[in-house]
N, C-alpha and C positions, 0 to 999 in steps of 0.2 A: 383590502379588496384588490384582486389582481388588476393590473393596468397594462395596456400595450405600451411598449417602448417606441420612441420616435427619434429619428435623426434626420438631418437634412443633407442634401448633396446638390451642388450646382453643376449642370451639364456643361462640360468643357469641349473645346474644339476636337481634342483627340478621342472623344467618346463617340463622335459622329461618323457614320459610314458613307458610302458612295451615294446612298439614297437621300442623304440630308437629314437623317434622324439618328437617334441613339442606336448603335449597333446592338443586335439582340444579345450577343455574348457579354456586352458591357454590364448588363443587368446582373449577371452572376457576380461581378466584382462589386457592384453597389451593395448587393445583399451580403456578400462576405464581409465587407467593411462594416455594414450595419450590425451584423451578428457580433463582430469584434467589439464595436462600441457598446452593444447591449450587455455583453459579458463583462466588460469593464465597469459599466454602471452597476452591475450586480456584485462587484468586488473581485472579479476574477479576470485580471488582465492576462494576456498571453504569457507575459513574463512570470506571473504568479503560477499559472498552470504549468509552465515549463519547469519552474523550481520544484514542483511536486511530481514532475515527470508524467503529467496528464495531458493527453491530446484528445481532440474530438475530430474524427475523420468522417467526412461526408460520404454517405452510401447511396443517396438518391436526392436528386433535385428536380423539381418540376416548375415550369413557368408558363403562365398564360398571358399572352400579350393582348391588351385591350385597345390601346391607341399609342401612337408614337410620342416620344418626348423629343424636344428640339433644343438646339443650341441655346444656352443661357437660361433654360428653364430651371427653376428651383424645385427639387423633388423632395417630398416628405416620404420617408421610408418607415413603415411600422412593422414591428415584429413581436411575436409572442409564441409561447409553446402551446401546441394543441395536443401533444402526446408526450408523456414522460413515463418510460417504463424502466425496468431493471438495468438495461445496458445501453439504451438509446433514447433519443429525444427528437421530436419533430417540431420545427419552427413553421409558423405561418407568416407570410409576408404580404404586405400591400404597399404599392408605390403610387402616390398621388402627385399630380401637378399642384404645387402650392397655390398658384395664382387662380387657377380655374376650379380646383377641387375635383377634377376628373381623375378617375382611376386609370392608371397607365398599365400596371402589371400586378398580377397576383402570383403567388408561388409558395412552395414548401421546400424545406431542406431537412433531411434526416441525417443525424450523425450518431456514430457509435463512440463510446468512451474507451480509451486505452490508457493503461497505466504501465509504465516501464516497457512500452511497446507491445503489451499484450492486452487482449480484450478484457475489460473489467466492468464492474457495476459502476453506476453513477455514484461518486462519493456523496455521503449523506449531507455534508455541508453545502455542496454544490446543488444537489437536488432541492434542498430547502430554499436556496436563493432562487432557483429556477421556478419554483412553485409560486413565487410572487408575481410571475407573468404567465402563469398557466391558465389559459382560457379555452376550454374544450369547445370546438366548433366556432371559435371567435366570439362567443357570447359570454358576458360576465356571469359568474355564478350567482344564483338566486340568493 
């Protein structure tokens, strides 16, 4: 049964902006790091993908900010696929404050697959691994 992936991040002083909370652009880095962690958990590190000359280039990112995260907060970052088609895939993300359980940010990231620098289909072995965290609309399949 597909399960959402989870990773943790601690908010550090260099993540904070002049308003005293996590800078909005920092969430993009949190989510990029989370996607890297999740692909590693699926068995596809950046090094393994590079050996195969496979890259995933983001084509669209959306974020919805719900409430601010503060210095030293521990954030739980969840990720799963909501769409996987022939050449691209879309991640859904949710970031929660671990202590309060409150939702901080939601967002999506869509990436296209390239092989040898050219647009390609999602390799079948990678697609199979991605399907283990494919949850359309964030709901577990019946």
